[in-house]
N, C-alpha and C positions, 0 to 999 in steps of 0.2 A: 414484734418485725424481722424480720430479717436483715443480717448484716452481709454485706458482699465481700466475696473471700477477694485473697490478696490477687490468686490468682484470674478472676472475675477482670478485677482491675486492673492487672498489666495487659489483660485481653484489650479493653479499651484503651489502653493508649498505646498500645503494637501494630492494633491494623488501621487507625489511620497511619502509622508512621510510616507501612509497608505499600500503605496505599499510595502514597508521597511519594514515596523513594520508587515503583513505581513509573508511576507519572513521569518521573524524571529522567529514567533511564530508557523512560520510550521517546522521553524528547531530542532526549543527545543524540541517539539512535536517528533518528528522523535530521535531523539537522549535519549529522556524517553523512549523509546520501551523494553521492558523485552523481549527477545529471550528467550520463555519458550516450547518447541515443545509439553510436556506436556499438556499447556491448550488444544493440540488440538487432544486429546485423543477421546473426542466424536465425533469427526470425520472421525477418524477410520473404520469404519463398510461403510461410504458415502465413502470413497477413494478406497476400495476394491471391494464395490461390488454396487456401480454406487446406493445407495438407497437413497432418500429425504435426505436433512442435519435439523436436527433438530435447533431451536432455537438457542440451549447452541452451536451448532457447527459452525452458522451463526457466532455469536458474536465473538469466539474464530477464526475463519478467519479474522476477520474485525480488532482485537485487532493485530494480528501476519502477517499482513497484510507485513509490513515492515522487517520481518524476513524471508519469500520468499525466497529471493535469498541466505543467508545463508540456508537453509533448503535444496533447490535446489542443493547445491555443497556437500553437507553430504554423504557422499558414503552411512550412515543408510541409509538416510532419501529420495534422492533423486527419489527414483523407484516411491513414494506415491507422490512427489510436480510435478515428469515430465510425469506423465502418462495423457492421452487425459481424464481421468474421470476429473480432477483436477480444468481446465476452467469452466468445465460444474460444476461443485459441488460451485466454485465460484460466477459465472451467479446466479446460485439459489440464494445466498446468497446476491444476488446485491451487490457484492465485484469485483472490476475491477480487472480481471485477460490478459490483453491484449497478444497477443499472442509476443512482441516484449519481454515480461520478462523472456521468457525463454531464450532468445538470451543474454538479457542483464547480465541473472544471469552466466552466464555459460562461459560468456565470463575470462579470466583469468587476467584483466586489475582490474576489479569489487572487488573491498571487502567495504564490509556491517561495 
């Protein structure tokens, strides 16, 4: 029977440690998001008329991505974020906007 090398044993310990560290960093980053819909003002013409998004709009969408559920639940804002143009704008900006987002966000059990 072959014994495991020190490198293999170290890998077995390091991989879960790195995965845990990555999850902690992502969770901290997600908690640090400042949900400020005013940052999305450059996207207003895009969301209402379907024009091409500017670099400023795309940057704002990426920065506010974790706030989309909050915006979709807000009665004053949801018409902008629930319309069929929103996923197209996000795609133009290279920002993920999965179809499931709308379902997850509108679920009453979801809280930001």
